[in-house]
C-alpha positions in Angstrom: 9.2 -32.6 1.7 11.2 -29.8 3.2 9.7 -26.5 3.6 12.2 -24.8 1.2 11.8 -27.5 -1.4 8.0 -27.0 -1.2 8.5 -23.2 -1.7 10.4 -23.8 -4.8 7.6 -25.7 -6.3 5.3 -22.7 -6.2 5.0 -21.5 -9.9 6.4 -18.0 -10.2 3.4 -16.9 -12.2 1.1 -17.8 -9.3 3.1 -15.5 -7.0 3.0 -12.7 -9.5 -0.8 -13.0 -10.0 -1.4 -13.3 -6.3 0.5 -10.1 -5.6 -1.1 -8.1 -8.4 -4.6 -9.2 -7.4 -4.3 -8.6 -3.8 -2.7 -5.2 -4.1 -5.2 -4.4 -6.8 -8.3 -5.4 -4.8 -6.9 -3.5 -1.7 -6.6 -0.3 -3.8 -10.2 -0.7 -4.8 -11.1 0.1 -1.2 -11.4 -3.4 0.1 -9.2 -4.1 3.2 -6.6 -6.7 2.3 -3.0 -7.3 3.5 -1.4 -6.0 0.3 1.8 -4.9 2.0 2.2 -8.2 3.8 1.8 -10.1 0.6 4.3 -7.9 -1.1 6.8 -8.1 1.6 6.6 -11.9 1.8 6.7 -12.4 -1.9 9.8 -10.2 -2.2 11.5 -12.1 0.6 10.5 -15.3 -1.1 12.2 -14.0 -4.2 15.4 -13.4 -2.5 15.5 -16.9 -1.1 14.4 -18.8 -4.2 15.8 -17.8 -7.6 12.8 -18.8 -9.7 10.9 -15.7 -8.8 12.1 -12.7 -10.6 12.1 -9.6 -8.4 11.9 -7.2 -11.4 8.8 -9.0 -12.6 7.4 -9.2 -9.1 7.9 -5.4 -8.6 6.3 -4.8 -12.0 3.3 -6.9 -11.2 2.9 -5.1 -7.8 3.1 -1.6 -9.4 0.6 -2.6 -12.1 -1.8 -4.0 -9.5 -1.5 -0.9 -7.4 -2.0 1.6 -10.3 -4.9 -0.4 -12.0 -6.7 -1.1 -8.7 -6.5 2.6 -7.6 -7.8 3.7 -11.0 -10.7 1.5 -10.8 -11.3 2.5 -7.3 -11.3 6.2 -8.4 -13.9 5.4 -11.2 -16.1 3.5 -8.5 -15.8 6.5 -6.1 -16.7 9.1 -8.9 -19.8 7.2 -9.8 -20.9 6.0 -6.3 -20.2 9.3 -4.5 -21.0 9.7 -0.7 -23.5 6.9 -0.6 -20.5 4.6 -1.5 -18.6 5.6 1.5 -21.7 5.1 3.8 -22.1 1.5 2.2 -18.5 0.8 2.8 -18.8 2.2 6.3 -21.6 -0.4 7.0 -19.6 -3.3 5.6 -16.2 -2.4 6.9 -16.9 -0.3 10.0 -13.4 -0.6 11.4 -11.7 0.9 8.3 -14.5 3.2 7.0 -15.6 4.8 10.2 -16.5 8.4 10.2 -13.3 9.4 12.0 -11.1 7.6 9.4 -13.1 9.0 6.5 -12.7 12.6 8.1 -9.0 12.0 8.6 -8.6 10.9 5.0 -10.7 13.9 3.8 -8.6 16.3 5.7 -5.5 14.9 4.3 -6.9 15.3 0.8 -7.9 18.8 1.4 -4.5 19.7 2.8 -2.4 17.9 0.4 -4.4 17.4 -2.7 -2.8 15.0 -5.3 0.0 14.3 -3.0 -2.3 12.5 -0.5 -2.6 9.9 -3.2 1.1 9.6 -3.6 2.0 9.6 0.2 -1.1 7.5 0.9 0.5 4.5 -0.6 2.8 4.3 2.4 -0.2 4.5 5.0 -2.4 1.4 5.2 -5.6 3.5 5.9 -4.9 6.0 3.1 -3.9 3.2 0.7 -7.4 1.8 0.9 -9.1 5.2 0.8 -7.0 6.9 -1.9 -8.6 5.8 -5.1 -12.4 5.8 -4.1 -12.1 9.0 -2.0 -10.4 10.8 -4.9 -13.2 9.9 -7.1 -15.8 10.9 -4.5 -14.1 14.3 -4.0 -14.0 14.7 -7.8 -10.2 15.2 -8.0 -9.4 15.9 -11.6 -8.2 12.5 -13.1 -5.0 13.7 -14.6 -3.8 14.8 -11.1 -5.0 11.6 -9.6 -3.3 9.5 -12.5 0.2 11.3 -12.0 0.1 10.7 -8.2 -1.2 7.2 -8.6 1.4 6.2 -11.1 4.3 7.8 -9.2 3.1 6.4 -5.9 2.6 2.9 -7.2 6.0 2.8 -8.7 7.9 4.2 -5.5 5.8 2.2 -3.0 5.6 -1.2 -4.9 8.9 -1.1 -6.6 10.7 0.5 -3.6 9.3 -2.1 -1.2 10.2 -5.0 -3.5 13.8 -3.6 -3.8 14.3 -3.2 -0.1 12.9 -6.3 1.1 14.7 -8.3 -1.8 18.0 -6.8 -1.1 17.6 -7.3 2.7 16.6 -10.9 2.1 19.6 -11.6 -0.1 22.1 -10.0 2.4 20.5 -11.8 5.4 20.5 -15.2 3.6 24.3 -14.9 2.8 25.3 -13.8 6.2 23.0 -16.2 8.0 22.9 -19.2 5.8 23.4 -21.7 8.6 20.4 -20.4 10.3 17.9 -20.0 7.6 14.8 -19.3 9.5 16.5 -16.9 11.8 17.7 -15.0 8.7 14.3 -15.1 7.3 12.8 -13.6 10.5 15.5 -10.9 10.7 15.0 -10.1 7.1 11.3 -9.6 7.5 12.0 -7.4 10.7 14.7 -5.2 9.2 12.6 -4.7 5.9 9.4 -3.8 7.7 11.2 -1.4 10.2 12.9 0.4 7.1 9.4 0.8 5.5 7.8 2.0 8.8 10.1 4.9 9.1 8.7 6.4 5.9 5.2 5.4 6.9 5.4 6.8 10.3 6.5 10.2 9.2 3.8 10.3 6.6 1.2 9.3 9.2 2.3 11.9 11.7 2.0 14.7 8.9 -1.5 13.4 8.1 -2.5 13.6 11.8 -1.2 17.1 11.9 -3.0 18.2 8.9 -6.1 16.8 10.1 -5.7 18.5 13.5 -5.1 21.8 11.8 -8.2 21.5 9.7 -10.4 20.8 13.0 -8.9 23.8 14.8 -11.7 26.4 15.3 -11.2 29.7 13.5 -11.1 32.7 16.0 -13.9 35.1 15.8 -13.1 38.5 14.4 -13.2 41.3 17.0 
């Protein structure tokens, strides 16, 4: 069976569930490739009409919001010991340096760290649990969580889907080349926003670590 024919046999509901679950679990604080799954699924929707991009975006948004909310509840209950436990289980992601950077971002930006954290892989994993650990008021967290989930999940789906449709129309004779170009263009467009947010987070962390001059 041809690859494209095989892709068309994948039930749309399976794609929707996969995207929601992976993004939701990632938002809990467990490192999973949520963005890669979302980009791949949006691109698949652009190539195969049986997947509705609006439903896909809604499922991704729901997974992000619900997952972050559960992560917040877990972090609020588990506190600092939870971060230590995650550090032992996922030392690459929950190292002391990464936790320190995330905390500095929260102290500098407050609720906006949750919003902009959606666009940064590291903060996307930390946002929910760390907001709970730091006892951020839930109403502030919820507003940033909902807005961030809609903009990130919905925006990513819209950008990648549109790029995929355009690329497929232009490069129909070279379907796999079009697929690769669509992925690259879509990823680059999202990296622009992510890179700016990441630099801002690093500057905030550096500012927090600067020693305060002693008074004369």
